[in-house]
DORO-11077 format. One line per field, with one value per atom (N, C-alpha, C): residue in three letters; atom name; x, y, z. Coordinates in steps of 0.05 Angstrom, whole numbers, plus 5000, padded with zeros to 4 digits. Layout:
<pts>
aa <- ALA;...
at <- CA;...
X <- X;...
Y <- Y;...
Z <- Z;...
</pts>
This chain:
<pts>
aa <- UNK;UNK;UNK;UNK;UNK;UNK;UNK;UNK;UNK;UNK;UNK;UNK;UNK;UNK;UNK;UNK;UNK;UNK;UNK;UNK;UNK;UNK;UNK;UNK;UNK;UNK;UNK;UNK;UNK;UNK;UNK;UNK;UNK;UNK;UNK;UNK;UNK;UNK;UNK;UNK;UNK;UNK;UNK;UNK;UNK;UNK;UNK;UNK;UNK;UNK;UNK;UNK;UNK;UNK;UNK;UNK;UNK;UNK;UNK;UNK;UNK;UNK;UNK;UNK;UNK;UNK;UNK;UNK;UNK;UNK;UNK;UNK;UNK;UNK;UNK;UNK;UNK;UNK;UNK;UNK;UNK;UNK;UNK;UNK;UNK;UNK;UNK;UNK;UNK;UNK;UNK;UNK;UNK;UNK;UNK;UNK;UNK;UNK;UNK;UNK;UNK;UNK;UNK;UNK;UNK;UNK;UNK;UNK;UNK;UNK;UNK;UNK;UNK;UNK;UNK;UNK;UNK;UNK;UNK;UNK;UNK;UNK;UNK;UNK;UNK;UNK;UNK;UNK;UNK;UNK;UNK;UNK;UNK;UNK;UNK;UNK;UNK;UNK;UNK;UNK;UNK;UNK;UNK;UNK;UNK;UNK;UNK;UNK;UNK;UNK;UNK;UNK;UNK;UNK;UNK;UNK;UNK;UNK;UNK;UNK;UNK;UNK;UNK;UNK;UNK;UNK;UNK;UNK;UNK;UNK;UNK;UNK;UNK;UNK;UNK;UNK;UNK;UNK;UNK;UNK;UNK;UNK;UNK;UNK;UNK;UNK;UNK;UNK;UNK;UNK;UNK;UNK;UNK;UNK;UNK;UNK;UNK;UNK;UNK;UNK;UNK;UNK;UNK;UNK;UNK;UNK;UNK;UNK;UNK;UNK;UNK;UNK;UNK;UNK;UNK;UNK;UNK;UNK;UNK;UNK;UNK;UNK;UNK;UNK;UNK;UNK;UNK;UNK
at <- N;CA;C;N;CA;C;N;CA;C;N;CA;C;N;CA;C;N;CA;C;N;CA;C;N;CA;C;N;CA;C;N;CA;C;N;CA;C;N;CA;C;N;CA;C;N;CA;C;N;CA;C;N;CA;C;N;CA;C;N;CA;C;N;CA;C;N;CA;C;N;CA;C;N;CA;C;N;CA;C;N;CA;C;N;CA;C;N;CA;C;N;CA;C;N;CA;C;N;CA;C;N;CA;C;N;CA;C;N;CA;C;N;CA;C;N;CA;C;N;CA;C;N;CA;C;N;CA;C;N;CA;C;N;CA;C;N;CA;C;N;CA;C;N;CA;C;N;CA;C;N;CA;C;N;CA;C;N;CA;C;N;CA;C;N;CA;C;N;CA;C;N;CA;C;N;CA;C;N;CA;C;N;CA;C;N;CA;C;N;CA;C;N;CA;C;N;CA;C;N;CA;C;N;CA;C;N;CA;C;N;CA;C;N;CA;C;N;CA;C;N;CA;C;N;CA;C;N;CA;C;N;CA;C;N;CA;C;N;CA;C;N;CA;C;N;CA;C;N;CA;C;N;CA;C;N;CA;C;N;CA;C;N;CA;C
X <- 0299;0304;0278;0279;0255;0250;0225;0217;0200;0204;0189;0170;0148;0130;0132;0121;0122;0110;0090;0077;0093;0112;0127;0150;0159;0182;0172;0176;0168;0191;0186;0208;0222;0208;0220;0242;0242;0263;0288;0288;0311;0334;0359;0382;0384;0392;0394;0423;0441;0469;0475;0455;0459;0480;0500;0521;0543;0543;0564;0582;0608;0628;0642;0657;0672;0701;0718;0747;0753;0768;0777;0807;0819;0848;0854;0865;0870;0893;0893;0916;0915;0893;0891;0863;0860;0836;0843;0834;0839;0817;0824;0804;0789;0774;0759;0732;0718;0694;0673;0671;0651;0654;0679;0684;0688;0690;0696;0676;0657;0637;0609;0592;0594;0611;0616;0634;0654;0677;0697;0688;0684;0675;0698;0722;0745;0753;0746;0750;0776;0789;0815;0831;0857;0874;0900;0910;0936;0950;0975;0992;1012;1008;1026;1051;1053;1076;1095;1085;1102;1101;1082;1081;1069;1056;1043;1020;1014;0993;0968;0969;0946;0936;0910;0898;0909;0915;0922;0918;0918;0916;0932;0956;0974;0967;0946;0937;0909;0892;0864;0844;0854;0837;0822;0836;0824;0802;0806;0785;0761;0765;0743;0727;0741;0728;0712;0724;0711;0686;0687;0664;0642;0648;0628;0615;0628;0618;0604;0611;0601;0573;0560;0535;0541;0526;0531;0529;0510;0506;0524;0541;0558;0587;0602;0631;0644;0667;0681;0709
Y <- 1105;1133;1147;1166;1180;1204;1207;1229;1249;1274;1295;1309;1317;1333;1362;1380;1409;1413;1398;1401;1388;1371;1357;1374;1394;1410;1438;1446;1473;1492;1516;1535;1542;1538;1543;1523;1501;1480;1483;1502;1506;1518;1510;1521;1551;1566;1595;1604;1587;1596;1610;1614;1627;1612;1627;1616;1603;1605;1594;1616;1611;1630;1617;1633;1623;1631;1616;1623;1626;1646;1651;1652;1633;1633;1645;1670;1684;1704;1726;1745;1763;1762;1779;1791;1811;1827;1855;1875;1902;1911;1923;1932;1957;1954;1976;1979;2001;2007;1985;1972;1950;1928;1925;1903;1913;1940;1950;1969;1979;1998;1985;1985;1998;1983;1957;1943;1927;1921;1906;1877;1868;1840;1822;1832;1815;1803;1777;1766;1750;1745;1732;1738;1740;1745;1730;1717;1703;1707;1717;1721;1698;1679;1656;1661;1684;1690;1709;1732;1753;1755;1740;1740;1764;1781;1805;1797;1814;1807;1825;1846;1862;1858;1859;1853;1872;1861;1877;1859;1870;1855;1869;1859;1872;1866;1850;1844;1853;1852;1860;1838;1815;1793;1782;1779;1768;1786;1812;1831;1829;1827;1824;1798;1776;1750;1751;1763;1765;1783;1804;1821;1807;1789;1774;1753;1744;1723;1733;1756;1765;1777;1777;1792;1813;1835;1857;1849;1831;1824;1802;1789;1767;1775;1764;1769;1756;1766;1753;1745
Z <- 2276;2275;2282;2300;2309;2290;2283;2265;2281;2275;2288;2268;2278;2262;2271;2256;2264;2292;2299;2325;2348;2341;2362;2373;2358;2367;2374;2398;2407;2402;2391;2388;2414;2437;2463;2469;2456;2461;2444;2425;2408;2424;2418;2432;2428;2448;2447;2446;2455;2457;2483;2500;2525;2542;2552;2568;2553;2526;2509;2500;2502;2491;2467;2452;2429;2432;2420;2418;2389;2382;2355;2354;2340;2336;2309;2310;2285;2289;2274;2276;2300;2315;2339;2340;2358;2360;2369;2354;2363;2382;2404;2424;2414;2393;2381;2396;2392;2407;2405;2382;2379;2400;2409;2429;2457;2461;2488;2499;2483;2493;2490;2509;2535;2555;2551;2569;2552;2564;2550;2547;2523;2518;2509;2509;2503;2530;2534;2561;2563;2541;2542;2516;2519;2495;2500;2479;2481;2454;2455;2432;2431;2413;2411;2396;2381;2365;2379;2388;2400;2430;2442;2472;2484;2469;2480;2498;2518;2537;2533;2517;2513;2484;2480;2453;2432;2409;2385;2361;2338;2313;2291;2286;2267;2238;2233;2206;2201;2221;2217;2212;2203;2197;2221;2243;2268;2278;2277;2285;2267;2241;2222;2228;2231;2236;2263;2283;2309;2307;2292;2287;2273;2255;2241;2259;2280;2297;2322;2332;2358;2356;2379;2382;2403;2402;2420;2450;2456;2483;2493;2476;2484;2485;2504;2504;2480;2472;2450;2458
</pts>
């Protein structure tokens, strides 16, 4: 097993998450200002229960979870 010391790992080599997206399977997502302004960051939506094609969240839980996971500069 290889061991690292503090001097062996450069902070520049840490993962940034750049170019990585996330998928959240939950009750939906409401297209509120946090996700749509200044640009729409909801890049995909699929309703497996009712077959709707536009984002909505009839429970609120999915919107809450997405808000906890997203960053302003990243799509959700």
